[in-house]
C-alpha positions as CSV (number, residue, x, y, z in Angstrom):
1,M,-9.0,138.3,-35.8
2,K,-11.0,136.1,-33.5
3,R,-9.8,132.6,-32.6
4,L,-12.5,129.8,-32.8
5,A,-11.9,126.2,-32.1
6,Y,-14.1,123.4,-33.5
7,V,-13.9,119.9,-32.0
8,T,-15.1,117.0,-34.1
9,G,-15.7,113.5,-32.8
10,S,-17.7,111.7,-35.5
11,R,-18.1,111.4,-39.2
12,A,-21.8,112.4,-39.1
13,E,-21.3,115.6,-37.1
14,Y,-18.4,116.7,-39.3
15,G,-20.4,116.0,-42.4
16,I,-23.2,118.3,-41.0
17,M,-20.7,121.0,-40.2
18,K,-18.4,120.9,-43.2
19,R,-20.0,123.7,-45.3
20,L,-20.1,126.1,-42.3
21,L,-16.5,125.2,-41.3
22,K,-15.4,125.9,-44.9
23,K,-17.2,129.3,-44.7
24,I,-15.4,130.1,-41.4
25,D,-12.0,128.9,-42.6
26,D,-12.2,131.1,-45.7
27,S,-13.2,134.1,-43.5
28,N,-10.8,137.0,-42.9
29,D,-12.5,137.7,-39.6
30,I,-12.1,134.3,-37.8
31,E,-9.1,132.0,-37.4
32,L,-10.5,128.5,-37.3
33,T,-8.7,125.7,-35.4
34,L,-9.8,122.1,-35.8
35,I,-9.2,119.3,-33.3
36,A,-10.3,115.7,-34.0
37,T,-11.1,113.1,-31.4
38,G,-13.4,110.2,-30.7
39,M,-14.4,108.0,-33.7
40,Q,-12.5,110.4,-36.0
41,V,-9.1,109.1,-34.8
42,D,-10.0,105.5,-34.2
43,E,-8.8,102.9,-36.7
44,K,-11.9,100.7,-36.0
45,Y,-14.1,103.5,-37.4
46,G,-11.8,104.2,-40.4
47,N,-9.5,107.0,-39.1
48,T,-12.0,109.4,-40.7
49,Y,-9.9,112.4,-39.7
50,K,-8.1,111.7,-43.0
51,V,-11.3,112.7,-44.8
52,I,-11.2,116.1,-43.1
53,E,-7.6,116.6,-44.3
54,E,-8.6,115.5,-47.8
55,D,-11.3,118.2,-47.7
56,G,-8.5,120.7,-47.4
57,F,-8.7,121.4,-43.6
58,K,-5.6,121.4,-41.4
59,I,-6.2,119.6,-38.1
60,D,-4.2,121.1,-35.2
61,K,-4.3,118.1,-33.0
62,L,-5.6,114.5,-32.9
63,I,-6.7,113.3,-29.5
64,D,-7.2,109.5,-29.2
65,I,-9.5,108.7,-26.3
66,K,-9.1,104.9,-26.5
67,I,-12.7,104.0,-27.3
68,D,-13.9,100.7,-25.8
69,N,-17.7,100.5,-26.1
70,S,-18.1,97.1,-24.6
71,N,-19.7,98.6,-21.4
72,N,-20.4,101.9,-19.8
73,S,-17.4,101.7,-17.4
74,N,-15.1,101.7,-20.4
75,I,-17.0,104.5,-22.1
76,L,-16.4,106.5,-18.8
77,D,-12.7,105.8,-19.1
78,S,-12.7,107.2,-22.6
79,M,-14.6,110.3,-21.3
80,S,-12.0,110.8,-18.6
81,I,-9.1,110.6,-21.1
82,C,-10.9,113.1,-23.3
83,Q,-11.6,115.6,-20.5
84,S,-8.0,115.4,-19.2
85,E,-6.4,115.8,-22.7
86,F,-8.7,118.7,-23.7
87,G,-8.0,120.2,-20.2
88,K,-4.3,120.3,-21.1
89,Y,-4.9,121.5,-24.6
90,F,-7.0,124.4,-23.6
91,E,-4.5,125.3,-20.9
92,Y,-1.9,126.1,-23.6
93,N,-4.1,127.1,-26.5
94,K,-6.3,130.1,-26.0
95,F,-9.5,130.7,-28.0
96,D,-12.2,133.3,-28.0
97,A,-14.8,130.5,-28.2
98,V,-15.1,126.7,-28.7
99,M,-17.8,125.5,-31.1
100,I,-19.4,122.0,-30.7
101,L,-22.4,120.2,-32.1
102,G,-24.8,117.8,-30.4
103,D,-24.7,115.3,-27.7
104,R,-22.0,112.7,-27.8
105,Y,-20.2,111.6,-24.7
106,E,-16.8,112.9,-25.9
107,I,-18.3,116.3,-26.7
108,L,-19.6,116.5,-23.1
109,S,-16.0,116.0,-21.9
110,V,-14.8,118.7,-24.3
111,A,-17.5,121.1,-23.0
112,I,-16.5,120.5,-19.4
113,A,-12.9,121.2,-20.2
114,A,-13.7,124.4,-22.1
115,A,-16.1,125.6,-19.4
116,M,-13.6,125.1,-16.6
117,H,-11.1,127.2,-18.6
118,N,-13.8,129.9,-19.0
119,I,-13.9,129.6,-22.8
120,P,-17.3,130.6,-24.2
121,I,-19.1,127.7,-25.9
122,I,-21.1,127.9,-29.0
123,H,-23.5,124.9,-29.1
124,L,-25.5,123.6,-32.1
125,H,-28.6,121.3,-31.9
126,G,-29.5,122.0,-28.3
127,G,-33.0,121.6,-26.9
128,E,-33.8,118.3,-28.7
129,K,-35.2,115.2,-27.1
130,T,-34.0,111.7,-27.7
131,L,-35.4,109.7,-24.8
132,G,-33.8,106.4,-25.7
133,N,-30.2,107.3,-25.3
134,Y,-27.8,109.0,-22.9
135,D,-27.4,111.7,-25.6
136,E,-30.6,113.1,-24.0
137,F,-29.0,114.3,-20.7
138,I,-25.6,115.0,-22.3
139,R,-27.2,117.5,-24.7
140,H,-29.0,119.4,-21.9
141,A,-25.8,119.4,-19.7
142,I,-23.9,121.0,-22.6
143,T,-26.6,123.6,-23.0
144,K,-26.0,124.8,-19.4
145,M,-22.3,125.3,-20.1
146,S,-22.9,127.2,-23.4
147,K,-23.2,130.9,-24.1
148,L,-24.6,130.8,-27.6
149,H,-27.2,128.4,-28.8
150,L,-28.0,127.7,-32.5
151,V,-31.1,125.4,-32.4
152,S,-33.0,123.8,-35.3
153,T,-36.8,124.4,-34.5
154,D,-38.9,126.8,-32.5
155,E,-39.9,124.0,-30.1
156,Y,-36.2,123.4,-29.3
157,K,-35.6,127.2,-28.9
158,K,-38.4,127.3,-26.3
159,R,-36.9,124.3,-24.5
160,V,-33.5,125.9,-24.2
161,I,-35.0,129.1,-22.9
162,Q,-37.0,127.0,-20.4
163,M,-33.7,125.6,-19.1
164,G,-32.7,129.1,-18.0
165,E,-30.9,130.4,-21.1
166,N,-31.3,134.0,-22.0
167,P,-33.6,134.4,-25.1
168,N,-31.1,136.8,-26.6
169,S,-28.5,133.9,-26.7
170,V,-30.8,131.4,-28.5
171,F,-31.3,131.4,-32.2
172,N,-33.5,129.1,-34.3
173,I,-31.5,128.9,-37.6
174,G,-32.8,125.5,-38.7
175,A,-30.6,122.4,-39.3
176,L,-27.4,122.5,-41.4
177,G,-28.0,118.9,-42.3
178,A,-31.5,119.7,-43.7
179,E,-29.9,122.3,-45.9
180,N,-26.9,120.2,-46.8
181,S,-29.2,117.6,-48.4
182,L,-30.2,120.2,-51.0
183,K,-26.9,122.2,-51.3
184,I,-24.2,119.5,-51.4
185,K,-23.2,118.3,-54.8
186,L,-24.3,114.7,-54.7
187,L,-22.9,111.7,-56.6
188,S,-24.7,110.2,-59.6
189,K,-25.9,106.6,-59.4
190,K,-23.0,105.6,-61.6
191,E,-20.4,107.4,-59.4
192,L,-21.9,105.6,-56.4
193,E,-21.5,102.2,-58.2
194,N,-17.9,103.1,-59.1
195,R,-17.1,103.6,-55.5
196,F,-19.2,100.8,-53.8
197,G,-19.9,98.3,-56.6
198,K,-22.9,97.6,-58.8
199,I,-26.4,98.0,-57.3
200,E,-28.6,95.5,-59.2
201,K,-32.0,96.2,-57.6
202,K,-33.9,98.8,-55.7
203,Y,-32.3,99.1,-52.3
204,Y,-32.7,100.3,-48.7
205,V,-29.9,101.9,-46.6
206,V,-29.7,100.4,-43.1
207,L,-28.2,102.3,-40.2
208,F,-28.8,101.4,-36.5
209,H,-27.3,102.6,-33.3
210,P,-27.8,101.3,-29.7
211,E,-30.4,102.5,-27.3
212,T,-28.3,103.1,-24.2
213,I,-30.8,103.9,-21.4
214,T,-34.0,102.0,-22.3
215,G,-32.7,98.6,-21.3
216,A,-33.6,97.2,-24.7
217,S,-31.5,94.2,-25.8
218,V,-29.3,95.2,-28.8
219,E,-29.2,91.6,-29.9
220,N,-33.0,91.3,-29.9
221,Q,-33.5,94.5,-31.8
222,I,-31.0,93.5,-34.5
223,E,-32.5,90.0,-34.8
224,A,-35.9,91.6,-35.3
225,L,-34.5,93.9,-37.9
226,I,-32.5,91.2,-39.8
227,G,-35.6,88.9,-39.6
228,A,-37.7,91.6,-41.3
229,I,-35.0,92.3,-44.0
230,D,-34.9,88.5,-44.7
231,T,-38.5,88.8,-45.9
232,Y,-37.5,91.3,-48.6
233,K,-33.9,90.2,-49.5
234,N,-35.0,88.7,-52.8
235,E,-36.9,91.8,-53.8
236,Y,-34.4,94.5,-52.6
237,E,-30.7,95.0,-51.9
238,F,-29.7,96.4,-48.5
239,I,-26.7,98.6,-47.9
240,F,-25.5,98.6,-44.3
241,I,-23.5,101.4,-42.7
242,G,-21.5,100.9,-39.5
243,S,-22.9,102.1,-36.2
244,N,-21.4,104.9,-34.0
245,S,-19.3,104.2,-30.9
246,D,-22.0,104.2,-28.3
247,T,-22.1,101.4,-25.6
248,S,-22.7,98.0,-27.2
249,S,-22.3,99.2,-30.8
250,D,-19.6,96.5,-31.2
251,I,-22.5,94.0,-31.1
252,I,-24.3,95.7,-33.9
253,F,-21.1,95.8,-36.0
254,K,-20.5,92.1,-35.5
255,M,-24.1,91.0,-36.3
256,F,-24.4,93.3,-39.4
257,K,-21.0,92.2,-40.6
258,E,-21.9,88.5,-40.4
259,Y,-25.3,89.1,-42.0
260,T,-23.9,91.1,-44.9
261,I,-21.2,88.5,-45.7
262,K,-23.7,85.7,-45.5
263,N,-26.2,87.4,-47.9
264,N,-23.7,89.3,-50.1
265,F,-24.9,92.7,-49.1
266,K,-22.7,95.8,-49.0
267,F,-21.3,96.8,-45.6
268,L,-19.7,100.3,-45.2
269,T,-17.7,101.0,-42.1
270,S,-18.1,104.6,-42.8
271,A,-19.3,107.0,-45.6
272,R,-18.6,110.6,-46.4
273,S,-21.5,113.0,-46.1
274,E,-21.9,113.3,-49.8
275,E,-21.7,109.5,-50.3
276,Y,-24.3,108.9,-47.5
277,L,-26.8,111.5,-48.8
278,S,-26.3,110.2,-52.4
279,L,-27.0,106.6,-51.2
280,I,-30.2,107.9,-49.6
281,K,-31.2,109.9,-52.6
282,Y,-31.4,106.9,-54.9
283,S,-32.7,104.4,-52.3
284,S,-36.2,103.2,-51.4
285,G,-35.7,104.4,-47.9
286,L,-33.6,104.5,-44.7
287,I,-34.2,101.7,-42.1
288,G,-32.9,102.1,-38.6
289,N,-32.8,104.8,-35.9
290,S,-30.4,107.4,-37.1
291,S,-31.2,111.1,-36.4
292,S,-30.4,111.7,-40.1
293,G,-33.7,109.9,-41.0
294,L,-35.6,112.7,-39.2
295,I,-33.4,115.7,-40.0
296,E,-31.7,115.2,-43.4
297,V,-33.7,112.6,-45.2
298,P,-37.0,114.5,-45.3
299,S,-35.3,117.1,-47.5
300,L,-34.8,114.4,-50.1
301,K,-38.4,113.2,-49.8
302,I,-37.3,109.6,-49.0
303,P,-39.0,107.3,-46.5
304,T,-37.5,106.6,-43.0
305,V,-38.5,103.5,-41.1
306,N,-37.5,104.6,-37.6
307,I,-37.2,101.6,-35.2
308,G,-37.4,101.8,-31.4
309,D,-37.0,104.7,-28.9
310,R,-33.6,106.2,-29.7
311,Q,-35.2,109.2,-31.5
312,K,-38.3,109.3,-29.2
313,G,-39.2,113.0,-28.6
314,R,-37.6,114.5,-31.7
315,V,-39.7,116.6,-34.1
316,R,-40.7,114.5,-37.2
317,A,-41.8,115.1,-40.8
318,Q,-44.3,113.0,-42.7
319,N,-41.5,110.8,-44.2
320,V,-41.1,109.0,-40.8
321,I,-42.8,105.7,-40.0
322,D,-42.3,104.9,-36.3
323,V,-42.2,101.2,-35.3
324,I,-41.1,99.2,-32.3
325,A,-38.3,96.6,-32.8
326,N,-40.6,93.8,-33.7
327,K,-40.0,91.7,-36.8
328,E,-43.6,91.6,-38.1
329,L,-44.2,95.3,-37.5
330,I,-40.9,96.2,-39.2
331,I,-42.1,94.1,-42.2
332,E,-45.3,96.1,-42.3
333,A,-43.4,99.4,-42.0
334,I,-41.1,98.6,-44.9
335,K,-44.2,97.6,-47.0
336,K,-45.9,100.9,-46.1
337,S,-42.7,102.9,-47.0
338,N,-43.0,101.7,-50.6
339,S,-46.8,101.9,-50.9
340,F,-48.3,104.3,-53.5
341,D,-50.3,106.3,-50.9
342,F,-47.2,106.9,-48.7
343,L,-45.0,107.9,-51.7
344,E,-47.6,110.3,-52.9
345,K,-47.6,112.0,-49.4
346,L,-43.9,112.3,-49.6
347,K,-44.2,114.5,-52.7
348,V,-45.5,117.3,-50.5
349,C,-43.4,116.4,-47.4
350,I,-42.1,119.5,-45.5
351,N,-38.9,119.2,-43.5
352,P,-39.5,120.9,-40.2
353,Y,-35.7,121.3,-39.8
354,Y,-35.2,123.2,-43.0
355,Q,-34.8,127.0,-43.2
356,K,-33.4,129.0,-46.0
357,D,-29.8,130.1,-45.8
358,V,-29.0,128.2,-42.6
359,M,-25.2,128.3,-43.1
360,E,-25.1,132.0,-43.9
361,E,-27.3,132.9,-40.9
362,G,-25.3,130.7,-38.6
363,Y,-22.0,132.3,-39.7
364,K,-23.4,135.8,-39.2
365,I,-24.6,135.0,-35.7
366,I,-21.3,133.4,-34.7
367,L,-19.3,136.4,-36.0
368,E,-21.5,138.8,-34.2
369,F,-21.2,136.8,-31.0
370,L,-17.4,136.6,-31.2
371,N,-17.3,140.4,-31.6
372,S,-19.9,141.2,-28.9
373,T,-19.2,142.5,-25.4
374,S,-21.6,139.8,-24.0
375,I,-19.2,137.0,-24.9
376,N,-17.2,137.7,-21.8
377,E,-20.1,138.6,-19.4
378,I,-20.9,136.3,-16.6
379,K,-23.7,134.0,-17.6
380,D,-26.8,134.4,-15.5
381,F,-29.8,132.0,-15.1
382,Y,-32.8,133.4,-17.0
383,D,-36.0,133.2,-15.0
384,F,-39.4,133.5,-16.6
């Protein structure tokens, strides 16, 4: 039996991976080990590792990296703790491969530790562009340390190969999140209200993360967003969800918290994947800059008002309305998202990240890789 480690650092990434992890965990061919770190083991973000345990998984180790997102120097301290702790963990725990998703700073530290221990890395969601955030260069750095690449579109597949990765190691399987939106059993509106309280009006979900390399002021962006929401607060409800742990996300948390208390709007520090997708399903749209607005939300044919440059460069569906962080322009974007013409277009919206049987295809490729001779071959740079 092959030994596979999966490292999870955030609620969103675990939610994307949950169905695949369950498939692997139930397998007789792969022994799955889960390690939780980052936001998952931080009380400020809800100690969401407990959700993983409630889902029936056993977590082998919790690694607290002491997140302090007040500045980049403190983020680097967290990364160094993460790299050191995973370096020790991989020294004494041997795996045939380590699987990771995405582009977060703690996942970069995990990848470095695994690569230095010569453990093959399976990487999901490589090749994507997000020009407004340090995720951009982190993602590409992880690609160069990985041996198997499961990407979500042909454009991203070409980009990974362009970076010198052997085409035989790059597979476009689509996005698990795009499939999850249609495969996960979602909550009814009544079940949502039982968990989060009565929802009296039509509502939007608001989820915003910092832009970490554009130089944009987080305070100014949130003020523009809140100013736009003020225009509609008598017409709609707004359900806010807490930001991730990127640099300056504490500012977003504070400003959203104060605003929701003042206006009696709901604020959720965190939400399970089925709760989040259910909230989106019954909403008038998602407002903010989450990648889920581009990858998962199109499957539900719900509008996304995407603000700023955090997701600049990512493939988009017709459900996305891009707008800069300007109050008046956000007001117009929200208006457009609920217009008859736009909602009619959504009825035929195609999600570019969706492919049939993503989970099954991903599992098959991972199992073949674990049993292949190429897994232990020295990785070469692929030249065109």
